[in-house]
VOGU-3710 file (C-alpha; in Angstrom, 3 decimals, decimal comma):
1> mlervhagrd> 75,417/75,488/129,316  76,022/74,862/125,029  77,087/71,632/125,428  73,881/70,702/127,218  72,069/72,413/124,613  73,551/70,665/121,806  73,602/66,981/123,943  76,807/66,085/122,341  76,627/66,910/119,139  79,096/69,219/117,445
11> apdlasawnr> 78,055/72,586/116,590  79,490/75,370/115,377  78,497/78,039/118,110  79,754/75,355/120,492  83,592/74,893/118,617  83,144/78,661/118,913  83,036/78,527/122,566  85,824/76,099/122,844  87,797/78,571/120,431  87,297/81,802/122,778
21> lgaslmaaga> 87,933/79,558/125,733  91,443/78,877/124,135  92,451/82,089/123,434  91,259/83,495/127,557  93,404/80,510/129,044  96,248/81,612/126,355  95,842/85,309/127,189  95,931/84,238/130,728  99,386/82,285/130,182  97,353/78,433/130,577
31> tgaardawqt> 99,125/77,398/127,845  98,080/73,353/128,489  94,681/74,268/128,899  94,507/76,497/126,298  96,130/73,814/123,930  93,246/71,097/125,014  89,950/73,702/124,108  91,987/74,643/121,194  92,536/70,917/120,329  88,621/70,446/121,117
41> avamrerlya> 87,403/73,772/118,544  89,937/71,618/115,903  88,426/68,137/116,548  85,225/69,655/116,190  85,564/71,848/113,438  87,611/68,825/111,271  84,109/66,710/112,290  81,673/69,671/111,234  83,345/70,914/107,588  84,620/66,873/107,131
51> grdhpelaas> 87,291/67,471/104,265  85,947/70,911/103,071  88,191/74,293/103,708  86,538/76,536/106,226  88,373/80,062/107,557  86,887/79,144/111,219  89,206/75,530/110,641  91,739/77,539/109,584  91,713/80,072/112,143  91,771/76,960/115,076
61> ynnlgrlaqv> 95,121/75,651/113,512  96,615/79,121/113,282  96,037/79,157/116,846  97,697/75,742/117,714  100,627/77,224/115,914  100,737/80,381/118,029  100,696/77,974/120,670  103,954/75,709/119,583  105,555/78,737/118,787  105,073/80,148/121,986
71> dgdtgaalrw> 106,380/76,735/123,728  109,073/76,469/121,462  108,202/73,662/118,999  108,614/75,297/115,558  108,229/72,041/114,047  104,835/71,416/115,419  104,340/75,691/114,714  105,407/74,863/111,129  102,881/71,805/110,729  100,044/73,955/112,458
81> yrrahemfvr> 100,532/77,583/109,946  101,101/75,502/107,046  97,828/73,860/107,411  96,052/77,157/108,093  98,412/79,041/105,315  97,136/76,340/102,715  93,734/76,323/103,678  93,606/80,526/103,997  95,133/80,331/100,013  92,269/77,951/98,803
91> laggaaslea> 89,878/79,886/100,564  91,136/83,247/98,598  90,550/81,157/95,482  94,342/83,341/94,365  92,763/86,587/95,232  94,842/88,638/97,883  93,893/87,584/101,158  94,692/89,258/104,639  94,627/85,670/106,234  97,072/84,273/103,539
101> aasannlgav> 99,125/86,907/104,317  99,210/86,726/107,896  99,549/83,113/107,892  102,284/83,503/105,771  104,159/85,601/107,616  103,994/83,089/110,752  105,737/80,540/108,572  108,351/83,437/107,896  108,988/84,068/111,534  109,228/80,450/112,304
111> hyargeyrda> 111,468/79,751/109,474  113,607/82,811/110,496  113,274/82,035/114,045  114,850/78,210/113,238  117,411/80,130/110,849  115,692/79,083/107,942  116,966/82,521/106,271  116,025/82,082/102,662  112,502/80,112/103,805  111,916/83,124/105,796
121> larfeevlsv> 112,515/85,372/103,105  110,352/83,382/100,560  107,396/83,889/103,314  107,633/87,252/103,826  107,957/88,331/100,106  105,003/86,215/99,621  103,509/88,671/102,291  104,169/91,438/100,510  102,889/89,947/97,367  99,589/89,066/98,600
//
């Protein structure tokens, strides 16, 4: 319905719908379909916010990081989580942020899973300092 309403144009509510679809598919265990939906949401949000930081775009990056982590692709998980974390930190402007803390924790968990304990420790310490 939203795709017809927006007639092929990008729109925040349409990107949100793709994001919610991805979350529902992920919860149902359909990771391939979830990836497609989340990648659609990311692409649309990147066009909508054109080089600007936005919390919904950072959250979309985080979703793809989680999916990569579940799939066991720790390299991709780190890349997506880093993008999310860096954006959340910039959005917070140096202030404490729950989103920045959560994304640092995600990075720490992936580093830990990879046996990169020093990197994991640095991220977990960052979580406590936020």
